[in-house]
N, C-alpha and C positions, 0 to 999 in steps of 0.2 A: 777316598771318602767312603766309609763303609756304612751301609744302611742296615738296620736290624730287620728281621723278618716282619715285625708289625709295621715298620716304616714302608717296606716294600709293598706290603698288602694295601696300605692306605693309598699309595700312589696308583697301584693297579686298579683299585676299586672305585677311584674318584668319579668315573663317568659311567659306571655300570648301570644297566637298566634291565628289568625283566617284566614280562607281561604274560599272564596265564589267560588263555581264552576261556570265558565262562562255558561250563558244560553245554548249556543249551541257551542260545540267545533269543529264543522266541521265534526265530525264522527257520534256522537249520542247524544241524549239528556240524561243527566245523572240522575240517580235516587237519587244522592246525591246533596243536595242544597249547603252544605258546612260543615265545622267543626270548632269547637273551641277547643283549647287545653291549658293546663297550668300545671305548676309544682310548688310545694312548698317543698324546701329542709328541711330535719331534720338532715341528715348527712352532714358533710363538708369534701370533696365535695359531692354533691348529688350522690347517687348510681343508681337512676332511669334514664331511657332515654325514648325518644318517637320518632316516625318516621311517616311520611305521604308522599305518592307519588302517582302520576297518572302513570299507565302503558301506555307507548306510542305505543308499537308494538302490544299489545293485548288490549282488553277492560278491564276496571275496575280500581278500586282505592284500594291502600293498606294503612292500618293504623295500628299502633302497639304501645304497651307500654312494656317496658323491665325493670325488677326489678333486680338490681345487688346485690350480696352479696360478702363478703370478698374483697371489693373494687369495683370500677366502671369499671374496664378494660374490663371485658367480656360483660357487658351491652352496653358499648360504641361500641365495635366491632360488636356485633349482630345488634345494631341499624343502623350501616352503611352498613352492608353486607347482611343481611337476605333478604331484598326486591329484591336485584339483583338475588339472588339464586331462589327466587320464580318466578320473571319475566322470567328468563332464562328457568325455568322448564315449563313455560306456552307457550313458543314460538313455533311456527310451525317449522318444519324441514328446510324449505326454508329460513326462516329468520335467523336461527342459522347458516346455510351455508353462507349466505350473510355477517353476522357479522364476521365469521371466515375468510372468503376471504378478507374482509376489513383489518383485523389485519395482515394477511399474506402479503398483498401488501402495507401495511403502509398507507392505505386510512383512511379518517375520519370514525368513527364508527356511526352506527345508534344510536341515543340516545334511551335508554331502559326505563328510568324513568325520570319523571319531579318531583323533590323533592319540598316539601312545608315545609320550614325550618324557625325556629326562629334563629336570629343571635347567640344565645347561643348554638344551636345544632351543635357542631363543627364536622368536619371530620378529621381523622388523615392523614395528607398529607404524612408523612414519610412511612406509611405502604401501601399506595395506590397501589404501583407496586406489592408488594407481594400479596395483596388481589386480584388484577386483575388477576395475574397468576393462582391463585387457582381457580378462577371463570372460567377462560378460559379452564383449564383442565376439569372442570365439563361440559362445553358446548360441548367440543370436544368429551367427552364420550357420551353425549346425541346424538350427530350427528352419532357416530359409532353405537349406539344402535337403531337407527331409525327404528321404527316398522311401520311407516306410519299411526299409529292411532293418533287421536287428543288427547291431554293430558287432563285427567280429573283433575279438579281444586283440588279435595280432595287429589289425588295422588301427584300432583305437590307440594302442601303445605307440605305433609309428607316428600317427597323426599328432598325438599329444607332444611327443618329443620335438617334432619338427616345428609345431606351432609355437611352443614355448620359446624355442631358440629364435624363431622369427620375431616374436614379441620383444624379447630381450634386445634384439638388434634395432627394432623400430623405436622402442622407448628411448634408446640412446641417441638415435638420429633426431627425434622430435625434441628431446630435451625437456626441461621442466622449469617453470618460472621460479619455483622454490629452489634456492641454490643448493641446499643440502641434498634434496632429491635429485637434482640435476647431476651432482657429483656422484651420487649413489648409482644411478642407472648407467653412467659412464664407467664406473668402476666394475660393475657387474659385466658389462659388455666387453671391456678390454681384458679382464681376467678370464679364466676358463675353468671348466669342470667336466670330468667324466662322470658317467652315471651307470649303475648296474641295479636294475629294479626287478623285483619278483611280484607277480600277481598270482595269488593262490585262490582257486575257487573249486571246492570239492576235489576231484582227482585231476583237475586241469591246472598245471603249473606253467606259466609263461615267464620267460626271462627276457627282458629287453636290455641290451647292453650297448653303450656308446663309450669306447675308450678301453682302458686296461684294468679296470676292477674286474672281479671274477665271481662267478656263481658255481659252487661245487656241491653235488648231491652225495650224501653219505648213505651207502647201501650196505645192509647186513646180509652176508652170504649165508647159505644153509649151514655151513660149519661154524657160524658165529663170528667169522672174521669180517673185517671191514674193507670196502673198496670205494673209490671215488669216481663219480661220473661228472665230467666237466660240462656245464650247460651254457657256457659263453666262450667266445673267442676273443683274445686280446686284439685290439686294433692298433697294432704298432708294426715296426719294421721286421719283427720275427714272424709275422703272419704273411706268407707269400701272396695269398689271395688279396689281402688288403693292399700290399705294395702294387700288385697288378691293377687293382681297382683305381688307385690314385693315378697310375700311369695312363690308364685308359681315358681318364677324364681331362687330360691335358695334351697339347700338341707334342709330337715326337721330338721336336727340337728342345723341349724342356726336360726330357727324360733323365739326363744325367744329373740334373740339379734338384730333382724333386725330393729324393731321399739321400741325405748325406750324413755320415756318421750315425746311421740308424735313426735319424730324426727327420721330420717333415721340413723341407727347405733348410735342413741343417739345424733347426731350432726346437721343434716340438716333438716330444716323445709319443703322445697318443695321436693317432691319425683320425680320430673322431672326437668331438667335444662340443659342449655348449659354450656360448660366448666366444672368446678368442677372435674378435672381429678383425684383429690384425691380419688374420689368415682368410678373411671372408669378404671384407669390403674392398672396393676399388681404392686406389691410392688417393684419388681426388676426394672421395667421401671421407677417408680417414683424416686428410688434411683439414677439410672443411670443419669436421666435428671437433677436432683437437683445437683448431684456432678459435672457434666460437665458444669452446667449452670454458669452464672455470680455470682460474690460475693454477690450482693444484694439479690439474690435468696437464697443463703446459710444462710444469716443473718435473713431471714424471718422465724419466728417460724412456721407459718402456713404450709409452704411447707415441713417442716422436719418431722412433726408428721405423723404417719400412723393411720387411724381411728381404733378404737378398734374392735375386732372380724371381721377382714378383711380377708376373706378366698376365696370367689368366685366372684371377680369383673367381670363385672361391676355391681354396685348396683344402678346406676342412668342412665336414658336415656333422650335424648332431643326429642324423638319422640312425636309429638303433638297429642292431641285428636282433631279431626275435626268435627264440627257440621255444618250442612247445614240448612239454613232457607230460605223459599221463602217469600219475603217481601209482605205485604198486605197494603192497604191504611191506615189502623189504626196503623201501625208501624211507629211512628213519629221520633224516634231517637235511637241511640245506644250509650251507655256509655262504653268505655274501660278504666279501671283504675287499678293501682297497689294496692296491699293489704292495703296500707296506708289509702285508702278511705274506703274499706269494713270493716276494723277493727273498724271504728268509726260510720258508717252508714249502716242501713238496705237497701237492694236493693229497697224495696217498697218506702221508703222515698226518695231515690235517684231519682226514676222515677217520683215521685210527684213533688219534688222540681224543677227538670229540666223541666218537662212538664208545670208546672205553670209559670216558668220563661219564657219559649218560647212562651206561649200563653198569658202571662200577666194577668192571672185571679185570682191570689192568694189574691188580696186585697178584692175581694167580698165574699170570703168564710166566713161563720160564725165562730167566734172564738171557737175552741174546746180546753178544758183544761183537757180532759180525766181523770175523777175520782179524781182530786185534789179539796180540799176545797179551794176556792179562795175568798179572802177578796175583798172588793170594791177597796181598794188601789192597790192590785195586778192587778185587772181587768183594772183599770185606766192605770197602767203601761203597760199592754199588748196592750191596745189600742194606747197609745202614741208610743209604740215601733212599732206597725203596721204602724202608720203614718210615722215614721222615715224609716221604711223598704221600704215603697213605694218609698221614695226618694232614698234609697240606691240601689234599683233595677236598677234605672236609672244610678247609678254609674257603675254597672257591664254591660259592653257591651259584656261580654264573659260568656257563660254558664258554662264553666269549672271553671272559677274564682268564679262564684256564688256558685257553689257546694263546692269548697274549703272553702269559707267563712262559709258555714253551717257546713262542716265537722269539722272545727277547733273551731268554735264559738257557736255551738248550746247549748242551756240550756235544762232543763227538759221539757219545754213546746214546744220544737222543733223550737224555734225561735232563731235568732242570738243575742247573748248577747255581746254587744260591749266590755264590761270590760273583759269578758272571752277571747274574740278574741285578745284583746290588750295584756293580760298576756301571752297567748300562743305564740304570735308572737314575744314577747320581751325576750323569754327565751334564755340564752346564748347557743351557739352551743353545748357545752358538756352536757347540760341538755335537750335540745330539744328532743334528741333521746330517752330519758326515757319516754317522754309523747306521742310521736307519731312517725310515720315512714315518710319517704319521700312519698309525694303524687303526682302522675302523672295521669292526666285525659285527655281523648279526647272525646268530645261529637260530634257525627256525626248526622246531621239533614237530614232526607229523604224528597224527593219530592213526596208527596202523589199523585199528578196529574199524574206524569210520571208512578208511580207504578201502579195506577189504569188503565192507558191506556195500559201498558204492559200486565196486567192481562186480559184485554178485548181481546187483540190480541190473547192471548193463548187460 
């Protein structure tokens, strides 16, 4: 089934979104020029989510990608809620008091976040009151705990992740008299999601990561070439420190069963995630909640089974690993993406493709065919392709779309093969998942002049 180039483009562009930061927003000149984001589903419905927002009561911008498993419910909830928890964790005591007083007296609330959303990024209206009440309880506790110290961003990120995960768990245990909501909170808790979030404020970039999505910085070297700096570590069986951490948290007698076939308890790829109460609650609690839950929950095979060798829960945490990086003028962009991208592309290629796209220099590079014996016919093909690519670059007004085009359509020469792209995009839903995962990408572009000026001030 062959798709024409316009059909390919309409599939690739269906979920793209771009945001340009206003030059001057009245408070401060931003170190972020703007961002491009996009998603390409493999699952139906897609299990990935993305979020971006400007913090209105503190400085900084939040961007994140969320990769759901066992359904999209947890990724959806985390994508709508996590940034509020982070923003509240960063607020000064006076602002928290102001917000609480406004709620008490029924006045309009100070807006905390300005969201930058694609029309497809929906918010669940039904759960908004429940979510708000949990968030309010959190800020009330922050008010009571007031130590008078300013909050450290690293601490705020860790506290927000852990608190939201805790609330997801509690809401599912308490249940809800409304049967729709009751089922929703249980779906959220029993499914799971990884999260990779960036907070950018001036030259301070913090990455908070839970799971196996990834943050990579694109750096332009003095000779104009591009290199990649990884700002997150995957929490899975390939990370020795992570395997050690899991082993340290459980008795020695369990050691050989903790990680099997590169999965946690032989089942779960990521070693950190939101939700996934199958790996966090005691067996008694799981049984009690499933038995008293709605019938749909009882019919779900996933909720009924207990993981094998389940003795000393929790086996899973949502606590993020936080990395801080001081931005430099040569740091040009940040790529946040779910593992669907990293499974198909090396981070160096990602940095080069985005860097060349943003600077528009890839047409002048000499053709490299690395070690292949190339016939004149193939060389002619590569040159024709390059000419076509120059025109196709103008088709992509979005760096994330450009990256997805490469992730799905690259051939062995590292160029986009239209026929391959067409085949991959025309796979029926039930087959697509066998060839690739959902891909979600945010490309954040930095303002080197602002970063340089900030550095000089310091």
